[in-house]
C-alpha positions in Angstrom: -51.6 17.8 144.3 -52.5 17.6 140.6 -52.4 20.6 138.5 -55.5 21.9 136.6 -55.8 21.3 132.9 -55.1 24.6 131.1 -57.9 25.9 128.8 -57.4 28.4 126.1 -58.1 32.0 127.1 -60.4 32.2 124.1 -63.0 29.8 125.6 -65.9 30.4 127.9 -68.5 28.1 129.5 -72.3 28.6 129.7 -74.3 26.6 132.2 -77.9 25.4 131.6 -80.2 23.6 134.1 -83.4 21.7 133.4 -85.7 20.5 136.2 -86.6 17.3 134.3 -84.8 15.1 131.7 -87.1 12.1 132.4 -90.8 11.4 131.8 -92.0 15.0 131.5 -88.9 16.7 130.0 -88.4 20.5 130.5 -86.4 22.6 128.1 -83.5 24.6 129.5 -82.3 27.9 128.0 -79.3 30.2 128.3 -78.4 33.5 126.7 -75.1 34.0 124.8 -72.9 36.9 126.1 -70.6 37.1 123.1 -70.0 35.5 119.7 -68.2 32.2 119.3 -68.6 28.6 118.2 -70.0 25.8 120.4 -67.3 23.1 120.5 -68.7 20.8 123.2 -71.3 20.0 125.8 -71.2 18.1 129.1 -74.2 17.0 131.1 -74.7 15.6 134.5 -77.8 13.9 135.8 -79.2 13.9 139.3 -80.5 10.4 139.3 -80.8 7.4 137.0 -83.3 7.5 134.1 -84.9 4.5 132.3 -84.2 4.3 128.7 -82.1 7.0 127.0 -82.5 10.7 127.6 -81.7 12.2 124.2 -80.5 15.8 124.7 -80.7 18.1 121.7 -78.9 21.4 121.4 -80.3 24.2 119.2 -79.6 27.9 118.6 -82.5 30.4 118.5 -85.1 27.6 118.1 -83.5 26.3 114.9 -82.6 22.7 114.0 -80.7 20.6 116.5 -76.9 20.4 116.1 -76.4 16.7 115.3 -72.9 16.2 116.7 -73.8 17.9 120.0 -76.6 15.4 120.7 -76.1 13.7 124.1 -77.4 10.2 124.9 -77.8 10.0 128.7 -78.3 6.3 129.3 -78.7 4.7 132.7 -76.1 5.9 135.1 -76.9 7.4 138.4 -76.6 10.6 140.4 -73.5 12.5 139.2 -73.0 10.5 136.0 -71.4 12.7 133.3 -71.9 12.5 129.6 -70.1 14.6 126.9 -70.2 15.3 123.2 -68.0 17.4 120.9 -69.1 19.3 117.8 -67.6 18.2 114.5 -66.3 20.9 112.1 -69.1 20.3 109.6 -71.9 21.3 112.0 -72.9 25.0 112.1 -72.6 25.8 115.8 -71.8 29.5 115.6 -73.5 31.8 118.1 -73.7 35.6 118.3 -74.3 37.9 121.2 -77.9 37.7 122.5 -78.6 34.4 120.8 -80.5 31.8 122.9 -79.3 28.2 123.2 -81.8 25.6 124.1 -81.2 22.1 125.7 -84.1 19.8 124.9 -84.4 16.4 126.6 -86.6 13.6 125.3 -87.2 9.9 125.3 -86.5 8.8 128.9 -88.7 7.8 131.8 -88.1 8.3 135.5 -87.3 11.6 137.2 -83.9 13.4 137.2 -82.7 16.9 136.8 -79.9 17.8 134.4 -77.1 20.3 134.6 -75.2 21.1 131.3 -72.1 23.1 130.4 -71.6 24.4 126.9 -68.0 25.1 125.9 -67.7 28.0 123.4 -64.6 29.1 121.7 -64.3 32.8 120.5 
């Protein structure tokens, strides 16, 4: 039995779901429970998409955070993609902020589940 990977106690995860990352993309939203800094994102698709689903992450409807952009290319059901924020991007969040996950650019039909890693 393998042991779990320990995570710092000063991290929490937020989940976001979108019903479509393909031809007719749907934005997903989540509310922030406490302040911190987004340090990474992971995304899983439910089916293959044609082209590249570009996933943009933004805080309170502002500009997308460049280093957190995901490129979900090909793959199939259960394929995971990940990105980490670099230290020069402003990815700080406060309590009651809203984070949006905006897909674009792909065709086909697939849902997307995303997890944001936030360090306090």
